[in-house]
N, C-alpha and C positions, 0 to 999 in steps of 0.2 A: 023358255027353251029348257028342255029336260036336261038334267045333270047326268053325264055319262059315268056309270059306275066303273071303278078300276077293274081290270081283268083279274082273275084268280089263278091264272096259270103261272107256276113258279119254275124258273129255269135253274137247274142244278149243275150248270157248267163248271162253276168253281170246284165243286166236289169231285167231278169227273177228272178235271185237269190235275187236281192234287193227287188223286188216286193213281194217276198214270205218270206223275212226275213231269208233266208237260206245262209249258208256259202258254199264255194267251198269244204271244208273238209267234211261237213255234206252230201253234194250231192255225193261226191266220195264214202263215206262209204255206203250210201244208195243204190247206183247202182253198186258198185263193180268195179269201174274204178279208176286208180291212180290219185292223185292230179296233177301229172305232165302231164298226158294225157289230163285232163280237162283244165289245164292251157294252153296247146298248142292250144286247141280248142277255149278257151275264148280269147286268144291273137291273133287270126286270123292267126295262123301258121300251122293249120292242112291242110293236102292235101286230106284227105278222112275221112269219118266217117262210121263205120259199122252200118248196119240197126239195129243190136241188141243193140248197144250203143244208137242210136237215139231213139229207142223204150223205152229203160230204162230212158233216159233223159225226154222224153215226159210224161211217167208215173209218174216219181218222181216230175216233175214240173207242172203236170196237164195242159199240153199244147199240141199244134199241132206242127208238124215240121216247118210250116210256121211262128210260133211264135219265134222259135229259130234262123231261118236263113232268110236272105233277099238278093236279088240281088242288089248290088250297081249300080247305074246308071253311065253311062260314062260321 
């Protein structure tokens, strides 16, 4: 069975929250996503993100998707 390589997409949610003086709890309340799901995203363990969640994150954080995610170099 082939070994699955870890993804190289890095989530910068911590940086954006700090820059905006917002807590994970406040963001979760604002966009209607559980803290657990946001923690999974923040800690680089998410395997997928719904466009509706991405849209809500961008609206709440006043950012673009590229501000939230970057491709880690090899």
